TIROFI-806849 format. One line per field, with one value per residue (C-alpha): residue number from 0; residue in one letter; x, y, z. Coordinates in steps of 0.05 Angstrom, whole numbers. Each point is the difference from the previous one (the first is absolute). Layout:
residues N
n	(NUM|...)
res	(A|...)
c1	(X|...)
c2	(Y|...)
c3	(Z|...)
***
This chain:
residues 553
n	(0|1|2|3|4|5|6|7|8|9|10|11|12|13|14|15|16|17|18|19|20|21|22|23|24|25|26|27|28|29|30|31|32|33|34|35|36|37|38|39|40|41|42|43|44|45|46|47|48|49|50|51|52|53|54|55|56|57|58|59|60|61|62|63|64|65|66|67|68|69|70|71|72|73|74|75|76|77|78|79|80|81|82|83|84|85|86|87|88|89|90|91|92|93|94|95|96|97|98|99|100|101|102|103|104|105|106|107|108|109|110|111|112|113|114|115|116|117|118|119|120|121|122|123|124|125|126|127|128|129|130|131|132|133|134|135|136|137|138|139|140|141|142|143|144|145|146|147|148|149|150|151|152|153|154|155|156|157|158|159|160|161|162|163|164|165|166|167|168|169|170|171|172|173|174|175|176|177|178|179|180|181|182|183|184|185|186|187|188|189|190|191|192|193|194|195|196|197|198|199|200|201|202|203|204|205|206|207|208|209|210|211|212|213|214|215|216|217|218|219|220|221|222|223|224|225|226|227|228|229|230|231|232|233|234|235|236|237|238|239|240|241|242|243|244|245|246|247|248|249|250|251|252|253|254|255|256|257|258|259|260|261|262|263|264|265|266|267|268|269|270|271|272|273|274|275|276|277|278|279|280|281|282|283|284|285|286|287|288|289|290|291|292|293|294|295|296|297|298|299|300|301|302|303|304|305|306|307|308|309|310|311|312|313|314|315|316|317|318|319|320|321|322|323|324|325|326|327|328|329|330|331|332|333|334|335|336|337|338|339|340|341|342|343|344|345|346|347|348|349|350|351|352|353|354|355|356|357|358|359|360|361|362|363|364|365|366|367|368|369|370|371|372|373|374|375|376|377|378|379|380|381|382|383|384|385|386|387|388|389|390|391|392|393|394|395|396|397|398|399|400|401|402|403|404|405|406|407|408|409|410|411|412|413|414|415|416|417|418|419|420|421|422|423|424|425|426|427|428|429|430|431|432|433|434|435|436|437|438|439|440|441|442|443|444|445|446|447|448|449|450|451|452|453|454|455|456|457|458|459|460|461|462|463|464|465|466|467|468|469|470|471|472|473|474|475|476|477|478|479|480|481|482|483|484|485|486|487|488|489|490|491|492|493|494|495|496|497|498|499|500|501|502|503|504|505|506|507|508|509|510|511|512|513|514|515|516|517|518|519|520|521|522|523|524|525|526|527|528|529|530|531|532|533|534|535|536|537|538|539|540|541|542|543|544|545|546|547|548|549|550|551|552)
res	(M|F|K|R|I|F|Y|S|Q|T|K|T|V|T|F|A|A|F|I|L|A|V|S|A|L|I|S|R|I|L|G|L|I|R|D|R|L|L|A|G|H|F|G|A|G|Q|E|L|D|I|Y|F|A|A|F|R|I|P|D|F|V|Y|G|I|L|I|A|G|G|I|T|A|A|F|L|P|L|F|A|E|Y|F|E|D|N|K|R|K|E|Q|S|P|E|W|S|Q|K|A|L|D|F|T|N|N|I|L|N|S|F|L|I|L|L|I|L|V|C|G|V|L|A|I|F|T|P|F|I|I|K|F|I|I|P|G|F|S|P|E|N|R|A|L|T|I|G|L|T|R|I|M|F|L|S|P|I|L|F|G|L|S|S|I|F|S|G|I|L|H|Y|F|N|R|F|L|S|Y|S|L|A|P|I|L|Y|N|L|G|I|I|F|G|I|L|F|L|V|P|V|F|G|M|F|G|L|A|Y|G|V|I|I|G|A|L|F|H|M|L|I|Q|I|P|A|A|K|I|S|G|Y|R|Y|K|P|I|F|N|F|K|S|P|G|I|K|K|L|F|R|L|M|L|P|R|T|L|G|T|A|A|F|Q|I|N|L|I|I|V|T|A|I|A|S|T|L|I|A|G|S|I|S|V|F|N|F|S|N|N|L|H|Y|F|P|I|G|L|I|G|I|S|F|A|V|S|S|F|P|A|F|S|R|I|W|A|N|G|Q|K|K|K|F|L|E|S|F|S|S|S|F|R|Q|I|L|F|L|V|V|P|I|S|S|L|I|F|L|L|R|A|Q|I|V|R|L|I|L|G|T|G|Q|F|G|W|I|E|T|R|L|T|A|A|C|L|G|I|F|C|F|G|I|L|A|E|S|V|I|P|L|L|S|K|T|F|F|S|F|K|D|T|K|T|P|V|L|I|G|I|F|S|M|L|L|N|I|I|F|C|F|S|F|V|N|L|L|K|F|S|N|F|F|S|N|F|S|V|V|F|L|K|L|Q|G|I|K|N|I|E|V|I|G|L|P|L|A|L|S|L|S|A|L|F|Q|A|I|L|L|L|I|F|L|R|K|K|I|G|G|F|G|I|K|R|I|A|F|S|A|I|K|I|L|T|A|V|S|L|M|F|L|A|A|Y|L|T|R|Q|I|S|S|D|F|V|D|M|S|T|F|F|G|V|L|F|Q|T|V|L|T|G|M|V|G|A|L|V|Y|F|L|V|T|L|F|L|K|S|P|E|L|T|T|I|K|S|A|F|F|T|N|E|L)
c1	(-575|29|48|23|15|30|50|11|68|23|30|43|49|-35|-68|30|32|-68|-32|56|-5|-75|14|56|-45|-53|53|33|-67|-12|71|-17|-63|43|49|-57|-28|69|13|-68|2|72|29|73|27|35|-53|4|75|-2|-47|42|65|-29|-3|74|26|-58|5|75|-15|-54|46|62|-32|-65|-3|74|9|-58|-37|61|28|-61|-33|60|15|-73|-4|63|-29|-69|25|50|-58|-40|58|17|-70|-40|-48|-27|-12|43|58|15|66|-35|-51|53|44|-59|-20|72|9|-66|15|74|-14|-56|48|55|-45|-27|72|24|-59|2|73|-10|-60|44|54|-48|16|74|-11|-52|50|38|-63|-32|57|-41|-59|-13|2|-76|-10|55|-36|-65|37|30|-69|-29|60|-5|-73|16|52|-59|-9|65|-17|-69|29|54|-53|-41|60|5|-73|11|57|-45|-55|50|26|-71|-20|-56|10|-72|2|69|-22|-50|52|26|-71|-18|65|-19|-71|29|39|-61|-40|53|-3|-76|-17|62|34|-60|7|75|30|63|4|-64|40|48|-57|-30|66|-1|-72|16|61|-41|-52|56|20|-68|-29|53|-4|-63|29|66|-39|-38|67|19|35|-9|31|49|39|69|60|70|51|52|-41|31|-60|12|74|-15|-50|48|55|-48|-27|66|21|-71|-10|61|-28|-68|35|33|-68|-27|62|-15|-68|28|52|-54|-42|59|17|-74|-6|52|-39|-63|-58|-41|58|-6|-75|11|51|-43|-63|36|35|-68|-29|58|-1|-70|21|60|-45|-54|44|73|-14|-59|42|59|-43|-38|63|42|-34|-2|73|19|-37|27|72|-6|-22|60|-42|47|-31|-70|30|30|-64|-42|48|0|-76|-9|53|-32|-69|25|31|-65|-42|47|29|-67|-26|62|-3|-73|15|56|-47|-56|42|-30|-71|12|27|-57|-53|29|33|-26|-50|-7|66|42|24|17|75|-1|-41|51|59|-33|-17|73|25|-50|23|73|-20|-32|70|16|-67|22|65|-35|-53|50|47|-47|-5|75|15|-49|29|67|-35|-36|67|23|49|-13|70|0|-62|23|68|-34|-50|55|35|-67|-8|69|-16|-66|33|49|-55|-45|51|25|-68|-28|61|-2|-73|15|28|-8|38|-15|-26|-48|-23|-13|-39|-44|-17|-8|-44|-37|22|6|-13|17|62|17|0|56|-49|-3|72|-21|-44|51|54|-44|-21|71|27|-58|17|73|-24|-46|54|51|-50|-13|74|16|-62|23|69|-33|-49|19|-45|-72|-29|32|-16|-72|-5|32|-48|-59|30|4|-74|-17|39|-32|-69|17|26|-66|-39|36|-12|-74|-7|37|-45|-62|24|13|-64|-45|25|-36|-67|-1|10|68|-10|-52|10|-47|35|67|-31|-32|65|40|-48|-9|75|14|-54|24|72|-18|-43|55|52|-45|-15|73|25|-57|21|73|-21|35|7|-15|-73|-7|35|-47|-61|18|11|-73|-26|49|-9|-47|-25)
c2	(-479|54|-50|-24|72|22|-58|-4|-3|50|-25|58|48|60|-21|-15|69|29|-33|25|69|4|-21|50|54|-14|-5|65|36|-23|23|69|1|-20|57|50|-20|6|68|27|-25|16|45|-3|11|-32|-53|-31|6|-45|-49|-7|-4|-57|-43|3|-57|-49|15|-14|-69|-12|23|-41|-64|-4|42|-8|-69|-49|28|0|-68|-43|-4|-23|-55|-21|-2|-43|-50|-2|-4|-55|-41|10|-24|-61|-24|31|28|70|-12|26|-45|-13|36|64|-2|-11|55|50|-16|2|69|24|-23|19|71|9|-14|42|60|-3|-1|56|45|-14|19|63|21|-2|43|47|60|-5|-12|55|54|-11|-2|65|43|64|-22|26|-49|0|-15|-53|-35|-3|-26|-56|-21|-3|-37|-55|-13|-2|-55|-49|17|-32|-65|-3|21|-53|-56|34|0|-77|-6|53|-42|-61|40|31|-69|-25|65|14|75|19|-23|30|66|13|0|72|25|-28|29|70|-10|-19|66|40|-35|21|73|4|-41|-13|69|33|-51|-13|62|-11|-72|-14|9|-55|-47|11|-21|-65|-15|11|-46|-55|1|2|-68|-32|14|-43|-63|-31|6|-31|-59|-9|-1|-61|30|-35|24|-43|20|-11|38|-17|55|-50|-24|8|43|50|4|12|54|37|-3|32|49|27|42|22|19|44|33|13|25|52|24|3|37|51|13|4|51|40|-1|20|59|21|-1|56|44|40|-37|-37|-18|-74|4|39|-51|-60|28|16|-68|-35|39|-13|-74|-7|-19|-40|-44|-1|-21|-13|-43|-36|-21|-20|-42|-34|-12|-29|-68|-7|19|-49|-58|16|6|-63|-38|27|40|59|26|2|32|58|10|3|50|45|-1|18|55|32|-2|36|54|5|13|37|54|33|-6|32|56|16|-2|51|45|-5|-6|62|-21|-71|25|50|-53|-54|38|71|-6|15|15|-8|71|35|0|-74|-11|37|-36|-68|16|20|-65|-39|35|-19|-72|-5|0|-65|-37|-38|-23|-20|-38|-44|-12|-53|-37|2|-23|-57|-21|-10|-36|-48|-32|5|58|43|29|45|41|5|30|49|17|14|46|35|10|32|45|20|18|45|32|11|39|38|22|18|42|34|19|34|63|40|-27|-21|-69|26|59|-45|-49|57|24|-69|-27|66|6|76|28|-64|7|-72|-45|-48|-59|-2|-23|-67|-24|27|-43|-62|10|8|-59|-43|20|-22|-65|-17|14|-44|-57|1|1|-59|-39|3|-25|-56|-28|34|42|4|39|68|21|-20|37|62|-3|-2|56|46|-11|11|65|26|-14|29|65|10|-21|50|57|-16|-8|65|40|-32|18|72|10|-35|46|58|-35|-29|29|-26|21|-55|-75|-17|51|-32|-70|19|28|-61|-52|37|9|-72|-27|43|-22|-74|3|34|-50|-59|27|15|-68|-32|39|-19|-73|-8|-75|9|15|-67|-36|32|-14|-73|-12|9|-43|-58|-3|-51|3)
c3	(183|45|31|-69|-23|67|2|-76|-34|-53|-65|-25|32|-28|26|68|-2|-17|61|44|-32|14|71|5|-28|53|54|-23|-2|71|15|-27|43|59|-15|-9|68|31|-33|18|72|18|-55|-20|69|59|14|-69|0|62|-33|-63|40|42|-63|-13|44|-11|-75|4|29|-53|-56|17|26|-38|-64|-12|30|3|-60|-45|20|17|-68|-42|50|6|-77|-1|50|-33|-72|20|27|-64|-43|44|18|-56|52|8|74|57|18|73|-11|-25|57|54|-30|2|71|25|-31|30|71|-1|-23|49|57|-32|-10|71|27|-45|13|75|5|-42|42|62|-33|-36|45|-18|-75|-8|20|-65|-43|24|28|-10|44|70|59|4|-74|3|58|-40|-61|43|25|-70|-27|52|-18|-74|11|-4|-74|-26|36|-34|-67|6|5|-54|-48|2|-20|-54|-29|-5|-34|-48|-22|-13|-34|50|-4|13|72|11|-31|55|55|-10|-6|69|28|-20|25|67|4|-22|54|50|-22|1|62|42|-1|34|57|5|-32|-41|24|-38|-64|22|18|-69|-32|40|-18|-74|4|33|-55|-52|25|14|-70|-33|43|-32|-71|24|28|-65|-36|42|60|67|64|40|62|-32|26|-23|-7|-26|-60|-70|-21|55|-16|-73|18|44|-53|-49|52|26|-60|-15|72|-3|-63|31|63|-45|-24|72|23|-55|31|70|-22|-37|64|43|-46|-5|76|3|-49|14|33|-51|-45|14|-15|-65|-24|18|-31|-66|3|8|-59|-47|19|-29|-71|27|43|-53|-58|18|61|-33|-60|44|47|-56|-42|57|5|-76|-6|56|-34|-70|24|43|-63|-41|-50|-9|-65|30|62|-40|-40|64|32|-62|-4|73|-4|-61|31|61|-44|-40|62|48|-46|-17|71|31|-51|17|75|-11|-40|52|63|34|-16|25|67|8|-14|45|57|-3|57|74|34|-64|-17|-66|12|15|-64|-43|31|-8|-73|-12|30|-41|-63|14|16|-70|-31|36|-7|-62|31|64|-40|-38|59|32|-66|-12|71|-3|-67|35|58|-48|-18|72|-10|61|4|-61|17|72|-18|-47|54|50|-51|-11|75|7|-59|31|66|-36|-41|61|40|-62|-25|69|16|-69|11|67|-33|-64|-60|-72|21|53|-42|-60|45|27|-70|-33|57|14|72|3|69|38|44|17|-61|21|1|-76|-1|28|-58|-49|32|0|-73|-25|39|-26|-72|10|32|-58|-52|36|8|-75|-16|46|-22|-72|22|38|-51|-65|-45|21|-58|10|-71|8|66|-31|-59|47|42|-61|-14|74|5|-64|27|68|-31|-37|61|45|-49|-5|76|13|-47|31|70|-19|-39|52|56|-35|4|71|70|20|72|10|7|-58|-45|12|-7|-67|-27|23|-27|-67|-10|18|-47|-58|12|5|-63|-40|25|-18|-70|-16|23|-39|-62|12|10|66|13|74|-16|-34|58|52|-43|-12|74|15|-57|11|76|31|70)
***
C-alpha cells in the first residue's frame, strides 16, 4: 500500500502542483528552521556572510549546467524519444533509444561536472577575489575552503536532475517532492551536529549530505518507471548534440541570473558586515511563495506542456497555460500582500533569536517588504520560461534574461549609491520602510533592483510569448485578475484592521504575542479573500477543487 502510494502517478497538473506545493511547504518550513538556527547561532555578521558567499561559485555551476541546462533540455528530448516509440511501436515501454539516451546523458554529465568543478576548485582563490572584494584576507581564506567542499554538491545535483526528469515525465511527483525536504534536513543536521565539531566547515558538510540524499531518494522511483543503468558514454551521439544545442542558449540565460547574484554578493561585501546575510535571509523568506506556488506549477506543467506540444495539440496547450497562469495569480497575489503587511512580524518570529539583533531584524524586514513587490513576477517567470522550453525555444527567454541581468546591474549600483546620502529617494525609503535611526541602509537597494528587473523580465516574456504562439486567453486572464485584485483589496483592509486592533490585546514584546497577532491576521485575511472570491465566482476555485476530485492515485 505504502509503495503504491509513494510511487504513484498524478493525473492532473493542478494535483501534481498541489503535491509539489505541499512538499515545497514542508521544505520551506525546514528552510525557515534552518535560517532560524543560523541566525540564532551566528547572527547577521561576518561568519554567515562567509557561509552565504561560499555558495556563489557552486551555485553558479548548478545554475548554468543543471538548473539552466540539463533540467530545461533533457525532458523535451526524452519526451520526444519516448512518444516517438509509443507512436511507432504502440508500446508504453522504454525503447532502447530512450534508455541509451538517458544513460549517455547521465554518464557524460557526471564526467563533465567532475572536470568543471575540479578546475574551478583549483582556481577558487583567484575567482573569489572578484566575488567578495570587501572581505579581509582571513575571511577570504575561510570562504575558499568552504567553497571547495561545496563543489561536491553540483555533481550530486547533476545526477539527481536526470532522475528528476524521468520522474517528471512519468508524473511520479511524490517521490521527487521529498528530495528538497531531505536536502534541508541535511543542512539542519550539519548546523546541529557538525558545526560543534568542525566549526564553519560543518555547515559545508551538511550541504553535501543534503545533496546526496536529494539524489538517492529519487533512484528507486526512476527504476520503477523502467530506468535501467548502462555504462554508455558517447559524446558524439545525436542525442548529446541535440541536448547541447538546446542547453547553450538556456545556459547563457541562467548564467545571467547567477551573475546577478554574484554582483549582488560583491556589492554587499563592500557594505557593513552582515549585509550579505540580511540580503540572503530576506531573499529566502520572499522566495517562500515563489517556491511553494510558482515553481510547483512550472515544474508540474512542464512535462504536460512538452507532451501536448509534441503531439501537436496547440489549443489544449494554450488552455493549459492559461489555467496554470491564472492559478498562480490567484494564489500568489494575496500571499505576497499578506507577507508585506506582516513583514516585521515574520522576521521577528523566524529570525529574531540569539545573536540576531534589532537593527538586523528591521533591515531584513525592509528588504522583505521590497521583495514583495516582485514576488508575482518571480512566480510567473518559471512558468513562462518553461512554456518556451516545452516547444524547444530556449533563445527567447535567454535573451530576455540577459537584458534583465543588465538592467539589474544598473539598478543595483544606482540604488545603492542613492541610498548612501540624504535625498528624496533615501528619505522616502526610510519613512516608507520605517528605518528611522539606522545609518547604513544601502542593502535595501539590492532587493529593489532585483524586483524591478524581474518585473520587466516577466512583462517581456509575456509579450514575446504572445508573438510566438498567438493569443492565450488574455481577456480571460484579465477578467480573473480584476476579481483577484478586488478580493485582495478587501482582504488587505480586513487584515490591516485586525493587525492594528490585535496589538492592543497582546504583549508584542513576546514571541507568543507576535505569533498570535500574525496567525490571527493571516487567518482573517485568508478567510475574507476566500469568501470574496467565492462570492465573485472566481473560476480558479473551481479548477483547484476539481483537481482533487478528478485525480486518481
